[in-house]
Backbone as a printed PyTorch tensor [residue, N CA C, xyz], in Angstrom:
tensor([[[ -9.9750,  -4.8310,  -8.1540],
         [ -9.7370,  -3.7330,  -7.3400],
         [ -8.6130,  -3.1740,  -7.0940]],

        [[ -7.4190,  -3.7320,  -7.7470],
         [ -5.9330,  -3.3830,  -7.7320],
         [ -6.0090,  -2.2300,  -8.7260]],

        [[ -6.8410,  -2.4720,  -9.7260],
         [ -6.7980,  -1.5120, -10.6100],
         [ -7.4070,  -0.0420,  -9.9700]],

        [[ -8.2830,  -0.1510,  -9.4080],
         [ -9.0940,   1.0630,  -8.8300],
         [ -8.2850,   1.5270,  -7.5100]],

        [[ -7.4790,   0.7300,  -7.4660],
         [ -6.5050,   1.5860,  -5.8050],
         [ -5.6900,   2.2620,  -6.7510]],

        [[ -4.7680,   1.7320,  -7.8320],
         [ -3.7530,   2.3300,  -8.5790],
         [ -4.0480,   3.6900,  -9.1770]],

        [[ -5.5330,   3.5800,  -9.7220],
         [ -6.0180,   4.7560, -10.1490],
         [ -6.4950,   5.8300,  -9.1970]],

        [[ -6.3870,   5.3110,  -8.0980],
         [ -7.2090,   6.5950,  -6.9370],
         [ -5.5270,   6.9450,  -6.3680]],

        [[ -4.7200,   6.2910,  -6.4560],
         [ -3.3720,   7.2430,  -6.1250],
         [ -2.3380,   7.9650,  -6.9200]],

        [[ -2.6410,   7.3560,  -8.1670],
         [ -2.0300,   8.4160,  -9.2950],
         [ -2.2530,   9.7650,  -9.4050]],

        [[ -1.5120,  10.7500,  -9.7570],
         [ -2.0440,  11.7890, -10.0330],
         [ -1.4550,  12.3220, -11.2750]],

        [[ -2.5580,  13.3940, -11.6490],
         [ -2.1240,  13.7320, -12.8610],
         [ -1.0560,  14.3210, -13.2710]],

        [[ -0.4220,  14.3820, -14.2120],
         [  1.0410,  15.1540, -15.0980],
         [  1.5830,  16.1970, -14.4400]],

        [[  0.1040,  16.6720, -14.6110],
         [  0.0500,  18.3500, -14.0170],
         [  0.6500,  18.5940, -12.8080]],

        [[ -0.1620,  18.0950, -11.9620],
         [  0.2070,  18.4100, -10.6160],
         [  1.4080,  17.9000, -10.2080]],

        [[  1.9800,  16.9870, -10.8120],
         [  3.4810,  16.5420, -10.4000],
         [  4.0290,  17.5640, -10.9050]],

        [[  4.1350,  17.9700, -12.4170],
         [  4.9030,  19.4270, -12.6940],
         [  4.7330,  20.2760, -11.7300]],

        [[  3.6860,  20.7580, -11.1730],
         [  3.4670,  22.0710, -10.8090],
         [  4.5800,  21.5840,  -9.0050]],

        [[  4.1030,  20.2640,  -8.5500],
         [  4.9140,  19.9940,  -7.5840],
         [  6.5280,  20.3210,  -7.8240]],

        [[  6.9220,  19.6640,  -8.8190],
         [  8.4800,  20.1020,  -9.0200],
         [  8.8920,  21.3360,  -9.1800]],

        [[  7.8000,  22.3720,  -9.8020],
         [  8.3450,  23.6670,  -9.6050],
         [  7.9630,  24.4420,  -8.6870]],

        [[  7.3670,  23.6910,  -7.6280],
         [  7.2190,  24.4350,  -6.2200],
         [  8.5400,  24.2380,  -5.5710]],

        [[  9.5540,  22.8660,  -5.4310],
         [ 10.4520,  22.5110,  -5.1590],
         [ 11.5840,  23.4700,  -5.5810]],

        [[ 11.6350,  23.6590,  -6.7370],
         [ 12.7580,  24.3890,  -7.5110],
         [ 12.4820,  26.2920,  -6.8750]],

        [[ 10.8640,  26.1370,  -7.1540],
         [ 11.0230,  27.4650,  -5.9900],
         [ 11.4710,  27.6170,  -4.9170]],

        [[ 11.3280,  26.6440,  -3.7130],
         [ 11.6490,  26.9890,  -2.5240],
         [ 12.9850,  26.5520,  -2.5240]],

        [[ 13.5070,  26.0690,  -3.5170],
         [ 15.2710,  25.9290,  -3.0440],
         [ 15.8440,  27.2660,  -3.5950]],

        [[ 15.2610,  28.0180,  -4.6400],
         [ 15.9890,  29.0470,  -5.1800],
         [ 15.5840,  30.0200,  -3.8310]],

        [[ 14.4870,  29.8670,  -3.0070],
         [ 14.1900,  31.0990,  -2.1810],
         [ 15.2720,  30.9560,  -1.0260]],

        [[ 15.4870,  29.6150,  -0.6920],
         [ 16.5450,  28.6590,   0.4900],
         [ 17.8860,  29.2780,   0.1660]],

        [[ 17.9750,  29.4950,  -1.3910],
         [ 19.3910,  29.9000,  -1.7060],
         [ 19.4540,  31.5160,  -1.1700]],

        [[ 18.5200,  32.3050,  -1.8690],
         [ 18.5150,  33.8290,  -1.6470],
         [ 18.5790,  33.7060,  -0.2060]],

        [[ 17.9230,  33.1930,   0.5150],
         [ 18.0380,  33.6310,   2.1540],
         [ 19.2370,  32.9930,   2.7660]],

        [[ 19.8790,  32.2400,   2.4980],
         [ 21.2310,  31.4000,   2.9550],
         [ 22.3650,  32.8360,   2.4370]],

        [[ 22.1800,  32.9180,   1.3370],
         [ 23.0160,  34.8490,   0.8730],
         [ 22.7280,  35.8110,   1.4970]],

        [[ 21.4510,  35.8300,   2.0020],
         [ 21.1960,  37.0340,   2.8080],
         [ 21.8050,  37.0230,   4.1430]],

        [[ 22.0020,  35.5810,   4.6910],
         [ 21.9010,  35.4770,   6.1890],
         [ 24.0850,  35.8770,   6.1950]],

        [[ 24.3510,  35.2640,   5.1870],
         [ 25.8390,  35.3350,   5.1600],
         [ 26.0300,  36.6740,   4.7430]],

        [[ 25.4950,  37.6200,   4.3720],
         [ 25.3550,  39.2820,   3.9850],
         [ 25.3940,  40.0050,   5.4080]],

        [[ 23.9620,  39.3180,   5.9260],
         [ 23.9770,  40.0350,   7.4340],
         [ 24.9920,  39.7490,   8.5460]],

        [[ 25.2010,  38.5830,   8.4080],
         [ 26.7010,  37.7960,   9.6010],
         [ 28.0800,  38.7920,   8.8620]],

        [[ 28.2750,  38.9500,   7.9090],
         [ 29.2410,  40.1270,   7.1650],
         [ 29.1980,  41.5670,   7.6650]],

        [[ 27.9790,  41.9850,   7.7900],
         [ 27.6440,  43.2820,   8.6290],
         [ 27.4590,  43.3490,   9.8790]],

        [[ 27.3490,  42.0780,  10.6970],
         [ 27.5500,  42.0650,  11.7220],
         [ 28.6610,  42.0600,  12.2850]],

        [[ 29.5070,  41.3770,  11.7600],
         [ 31.1440,  41.3280,  11.7480],
         [ 31.7840,  42.7250,  11.8060]],

        [[ 31.5050,  43.4900,  10.4460],
         [ 32.1520,  44.6980,  10.3990],
         [ 31.5730,  45.4890,  11.2670]],

        [[ 30.4480,  45.6360,  12.5590],
         [ 29.6600,  46.4670,  12.9630],
         [ 30.5620,  46.3180,  14.4900]],

        [[ 30.7160,  45.1490,  14.3120],
         [ 31.5130,  44.6460,  15.8570],
         [ 32.7920,  44.8750,  16.0880]],

        [[ 33.1640,  45.1400,  14.8840],
         [ 35.1080,  45.4590,  14.5020],
         [ 35.0240,  46.8750,  15.0850]],

        [[ 33.5640,  47.6350,  14.2880],
         [ 33.5970,  48.8260,  14.2900],
         [ 33.3000,  49.4030,  15.8190]],

        [[ 32.5710,  48.3580,  16.6550],
         [ 32.5380,  48.9730,  17.9840],
         [ 33.5410,  48.9140,  18.8140]],

        [[ 34.2710,  47.5260,  18.3170],
         [ 35.4610,  47.4600,  19.1020],
         [ 36.5720,  48.5870,  19.1510]],

        [[ 36.6290,  49.0660,  17.9290],
         [ 37.7790,  50.3850,  17.9180],
         [ 37.4670,  51.3760,  18.6060]],

        [[ 35.9290,  51.5680,  18.3180],
         [ 35.3660,  52.9900,  19.2920],
         [ 35.7440,  52.7170,  20.5970]],

        [[ 35.6670,  51.5580,  20.8600],
         [ 35.8940,  51.2190,  22.1460],
         [ 36.7910,  51.5060,  22.7740]],

        [[ 38.2850,  51.0930,  21.6940],
         [ 39.5250,  51.4770,  22.1580],
         [ 39.7100,  52.3840,  22.5130]],

        [[ 39.3830,  53.2560,  21.3460],
         [ 39.3860,  55.1360,  21.3230],
         [ 38.8750,  55.8070,  22.3830]],

        [[ 37.7160,  55.2780,  22.9610],
         [ 37.2580,  55.9450,  23.9980],
         [ 37.9230,  55.5910,  25.5350]],

        [[ 38.8690,  54.3500,  25.3810],
         [ 39.7170,  53.8690,  26.4530],
         [ 40.6910,  55.0010,  26.6420]],

        [[ 41.0780,  55.1850,  25.6150],
         [ 42.4520,  55.9650,  25.0460],
         [ 42.4480,  57.4100,  25.5050]],

        [[ 41.3830,  58.0030,  25.1690],
         [ 40.8210,  59.1560,  24.9720],
         [ 40.7450,  59.6360,  26.7870]],

        [[ 39.9780,  58.6300,  27.3900],
         [ 39.7490,  58.7670,  28.7190],
         [ 41.0220,  58.6340,  29.6140]],

        [[ 42.2060,  57.7500,  29.2500],
         [ 43.4330,  57.8050,  29.5520],
         [ 44.0820,  59.0720,  29.6010]],

        [[ 43.8380,  59.7350,  28.4480],
         [ 44.2460,  61.3330,  28.3380],
         [ 44.0750,  62.2660,  28.8330]],

        [[ 42.8620,  61.9880,  29.6650],
         [ 41.9530,  63.2940,  30.1680],
         [ 42.3930,  63.5300,  31.6320]],

        [[ 43.0440,  64.4330,  32.0150],
         [ 43.6170,  64.6100,  33.4920],
         [ 42.2190,  63.9190,  34.3080]],

        [[ 42.9550,  63.4000,  35.3730],
         [ 42.1190,  63.2280,  36.6440],
         [ 41.3710,  64.2300,  37.4650]],

        [[ 39.9370,  64.5670,  37.7440],
         [ 39.2630,  65.5750,  38.4620],
         [ 39.1290,  66.1860,  37.3680]],

        [[ 39.1160,  66.3250,  35.8270],
         [ 38.7540,  67.3260,  34.9810],
         [ 37.4670,  66.6050,  34.8540]],

        [[ 36.3070,  67.6280,  34.5070],
         [ 34.9590,  67.5630,  34.3430],
         [ 34.7680,  67.6840,  32.9540]],

        [[ 33.9460,  66.4000,  32.0270],
         [ 34.2390,  66.2680,  31.1790],
         [ 32.2080,  66.5600,  30.6610]],

        [[ 31.5070,  66.8400,  31.4360],
         [ 30.0060,  67.1820,  31.1100],
         [ 29.9200,  68.7320,  31.5900]]])
């Protein structure tokens, strides 16, 4: 009976190799996605800096306009 149980639990080598290839493919995709996240985080940081700069510029411009002058 032990022989039949062992035979039932073993898998063909091709299936194991396919699983290993799948693991490598998933790891490669994970590395790609992590790199994409890093790129997006960097883009976000740059955009936040630009928003902050434009906010400061807007405040400086508003401070230069005399009160009571309509800008619309």
